[in-house]
N, C-alpha and C positions, 0 to 999 in steps of 0.2 A: 411378536410381529415377525413376519417373514421378510425375505430380501426385497420382494416387490413392494410391500407396504412401506419398508424403510426408504426405498428409493423415491417413492411418491411423496414422502414427508420430508425429504432432505432439504428442499428449497426453504420450507417454513422453518426447519431446524436451523439452517445457517443464518436465516434472517431473524432468528430469535423470536418466533411468533407462536411457538408451541407451549402448552402447559407443562409444568415442571415434571409431572409423572411421565408424559410422553417423551420429554427431553431426556430423562434419565434412562428410559428404556432404549432409546436410539443410541445414546452414548455407550451403553453396555454392549449393544449389538455391534457397533463400529469397532470396538476393541477386539472383537473375536472374528470379524468377517473382513477379509482382505478386499474382496470385490466391492462391497459397499463402502469401505473406507476409501478406496481409490476413487469411487464416484463422488464421495463427500469432498475429497480434496479438489476435484475438478470444479465442483460447484463453488467451493470456498474461494478458489482462485478467481473464478468469474466475478464473484461479489467483491473481491479485492480490487479488481480492475475497475468496477463500477465506482468504488470508493475513491479511486485515484483521479476520477474526472474532476475538472476544476469547478469550484463553487460559484465563480463569477464569470460573466461574459460581457462583452461590449455590445450595446444595442446596435441593430443594423443602421446603416447610414440613412436609409429611407424610412426609418420608423415614424418620424413626424409626418412625412408625406402620406404614409398609409393611414395613420390615425386621422389626419385632417380630411382625407378623402372620404373616410367613413363618416366623420362628423358632418361633412358637407352633404352627403347623401341623406343623412337623418334630417338635417336642417331644411333641405330642399323639399323633402317629403312633408314635413310639418307646414312649410310655407304654402305648399299646394293645397293643403287642407284649410289653411287660414289665409285666404287671398287678401285679406285686409292688411296683412303685414307687408312691409316693403321687402323687395327682393334683395338677395345677397349680392353685394358688389364683388364679383369674382376677382377682378384685377386687384382690388384693394386687399382682398383676402389672400391672394397669392403672394403679394408683397409682404404681408404680415407673416406668412408661412416661411418665406425665405429668411426673414429677420430672425424668426425663432430657430431655424436650422443653424444659422450662424452662431446664435447664442449657445446652442447645444454643442456644436463643434468646438467652440472655444473652451467650454467647460469640461470637455472630456479629459484634457491633460491634467486638470486639477482634481476632479472627483473620480475616485475608484470605488464604485459601489456594487452591491449585490444586484442580482436580477430584479428583485422586488423593489429595492430602494431606487434603482435606475428607472423602473417603470413609474414609480410615484414621482420622481424628480422630473421626468419627461412630461408627465401629465400636468404637474404644477406649472411648468413653463408654458404649456399650451392653454392654461386656464383663462387668461385674458380674452381668448377667442370666444369663450362660451356665451357671454351676453350678446355678442354680435350675431351669433347663430340662433339665438332664441332657445338654447338648450336648458333643460330642467336641472338645476343644481342638485336636486334630490337624486336624479338618475346618476349623475356623476359620482356622488358620494356612495351610492349603492354599488357602482362599478368598482370603486377603489377599495371599498370595505374588505372584500375577500383578500385583496393583496396585502392590506395592512395587517389583517388577522394572521395571514400566512407568515408575514415577516416577524410578527411578535411571537408566533408559535415556534418558528425556527430558532429565534434567539433564546427562548425559554428552554427548548430542547437542548440546544448547544450548551447552555449554561449548566443544565442538569448532568451533563457528561463529565464535568470536572470532578475528579476524585482525590484531589490534593487535600491534606497531606497524606503521604504514605507512612505506614508504621514501620519502625526499625527496632529490632531487638538485638542487643549486644550479647554475644555468646561468651567471648573472653576479651580481656583487655579494655581499651578505650576506643570509642568511635567518635570522631569529630564531625559535626555537621556545621558547615560554614565556619570551621575553625574552632568550634566550641563543643564541650561535652554537655549534652542536654539531658535533663531528667526525663522529659516527656518523650524523647526519641521520635520526633515527628520530622519527616523530610518533606519540605515544600518545593515547589517549582523554582528553578534557577539557583538552587542551593547545591553545594558540594557535599560529598560524604567521603571521609578518609579513614581507613583502618591503619593502625600502627603495626610495628613489627610483630607483636604478640597478640593481636586482636583479630576477632572475626565477628561477623554480624549477619543477620538475616533481614531482608527487606520484603515486606508483604505488599504486592501490587494488587489492589482490589479487583476481584472477579477475573484475575488473570493468572498469576503465578507467584512463586516466592523466589527471591534471588539470594543465594548464599554467597557472601563476600569474604574472600580470604584475606590474610594479612597483607599489608603494603599495597592496598588498592585505593584507587582514586576515581570517583564517579561524580557525574553531574546530572541532576534531574532536569531535563529540558522541557518536558511536557507531561503533565499528569491529567489525562483525560481518557475516559473509556473509549475504546476503538481508536486511540491515538497516542498511547503512552510511548514516551521516548526518553532514553537516557544516553549519556555519552560515557564510554569507558576510556579513561585516559591511560591508566596502567593497572597492573594487577590481575587477579583471577576472579571470575564469577561463575557460578553454576545456576542455571535457570531450570526450575522444576514447575511445569505448567499444571494448573488445576482446572483449566478450561480448554475445551476442544477448539475454541476460537480465541486464542490468546493474541491480543493486540499489543505488541511490544516491539519497538525498534531500538537497536543498539548501535550507536554511532561509534566508529573506530577509524580515526585518521580520515581517509577519503572514501571510506566505504560505509554502507549501512547494512546491518544484519537484521533481517526480519524474522522474528520468532514465529514459527508456524505450528508449534505444538510438540509435546514430548519433553525431553530433557537434553539440554545442551550445555557445553562448557566452553568458555572463552578466556584466553590468557594472553596478556601483552607483557613481554619480558623487557629487560633493561635496554635491549637494542631496538625496541619498538616493533618487534616481530610478533604478529598476532597468530595464535593457534586456535582453530575452531574445531571442536569435536561434537558429533551428534551421537548421544547415547541411545536416544529413542526419538522417533518421529522424523522431522526434517526441518531445514531452515532455508532461507533464500538470501542471497547476497547481492546487493545492488551496488554497482561501481561504475561511475561515469557513463551511465546509460546502458551498461551491460548488466544482465541479470542471469544468475545461474543458481542451481540448487545443490545442497549438500544433504545426502540421505543418511538414514540411520546406519551407524557403524562406519561412517566415513569421516574424514578429516581433511583440512586444507590449511595452508598458511597464507597470511596476507603481510607482505613486506613493503616498507616505504619505497616509493619510486619504482614499484613493479606492479603488474597486474596481479590480481589474486591468484594464488596457486591452484593447480589442478586438483580437484577432489579425488581422494583415493581411500581405499579401505584402511582402517586403523591397523588391521593385522595383515596388510599386504606384505609380500616378501621384500626383503631389503633391496634386491636387485631392481624391482619395480620402483620402489621409493627413490632410489638413487637416480634412475633415468628421469623420473618426474622432476626431481630437484634440478637435474642438469637442464631439462627443458625450460623450467620456470625461471631459473636464476643464473644459469650459466650459458644461455643462448645455444642450447643443444640443437634447436631447429628440427628439420625433417628427419635427421639421423636419429635423434632421441625418440621422435614419434614412432618411427619404424620399429625401434627396439621395444617400445612400450606395447605396440600392437602384437608383436611376436610373444611377449611375456604374458600378456593379459589372459586371465582365466575367465570362465563364465561369470564369476562374481565380480569381475572388474569392468563389466560392460558400461556402467554409468561413467566410469573414468574415460573410456574410449569415446563415449558420446560427448563428454566435456571437451575432448580434444578436437572435435570437428571444426569449430570456428578458428582454431589455430593452425590448421593443416592446409596443405595445398589441395587443389581440386582433385588431383590424382589420388592422394592419400585419403581424402574424404570418401571416395568410392571404395577404397580398400576397407576403411573402417565400417562403412555402411554394410558391406558384405559380411564382415566378421560378426558384427552385432546381430545381423539378420539370421545368421546360422543358429544363434541361441534364442533370440527374441524377435520374431518376425515383426516388421513395422505394422502398426494398426492401420485401419482404414483411413485414408486421407494423407498418409505419410508416404512419400515417394523418394526414390533416389535423386531425381532431379531437384526436388524441393530441399532435401538435405544438403546436396552439393551447393545449392544457392543460398544456404544458411537461412532458410525460412524459420523464424523464431517460433512460430506456433507449432510447426511440425516437430521441431527439436523438443519443445516442451511436452507435446503430446506423447512422443515416444519415451521421454524420460519417465513420465508417470506410468506408462504401460510397463516399463521395465522395473520401476521402483517397487511396485507392490508384489512383484514375482520373486525378487531377489531375497 
């Protein structure tokens, strides 16, 4: 398959709709083609945003009014055809409608339901009106049946995503699961996993990755579900090696969440609760108090208690640059440190400069924009004005444009 064919198939690939032979062919191509891999990551990011949309909504306040108006139209139409039937008492009908609206309003604080269940619940409340309008019960059942089937299908699908328990293999020493040594080495949701001084283990996350756990580590399995796996790292060191181009695994650390986006990453929390994140291959995303940023292949950053996450920088960056980043992040270096970082930064440090934009004054944002543009011109749709105003979509778009070229 050539690049054009790959790009045409990427949506179905990300949505896991392709047959296995086509999937493997695309995976092989993505590993060797930077342009297609960059396009794949953009599409994957879009799907991630779709996934983050809420599963539940509140019904509109005028839902009953809209439904009853439609029912009234149907009833009046039927009555015109059957003149022998008495006409609808509109005033009485409106009073009943107001009564049902009041019931629904009072119930909203108690019931938190999905869209499907809320639709059924609302229809049930309105059911007493049906005989008064001369509606056919069979029609009502046929109307509700697709909703019921959809709800059942959704719950079956959601249940099918559960992949608990995860398999754990002890490499050396003893591994305690919920405080016990288990012969089966199965790790269930809401259970802890602890390695002792001389012990190591490997955790296999179905269809996602394997997690290598070093000695003196403490983890909790919060959620074991395909496309929603989630663990908490309390202390110690783990290394994640992905076997899926769409790895769904989130790692909670203190007040941040690390989203595994593919490749190989290492995370360590030392005795002072300082977290070190390193990306050996691929990239990851860190979410912290509404702020989201990326750490690319060959980059690292620190996350310290009571501080914002540190500025991502190259693992092999010169000590002078690392010192200024440390001063900015944890010693309140301010604009002075940012100016020094700008002057020191080489072409391979442009992702570091891009990460500094939200922390800089407007004047320095312009300086950073111009320096990055000299190496990596902003893609279409990314402007100086937008970057200075901290447009998150522009910053993200420019990050991906730079990332695949470095």
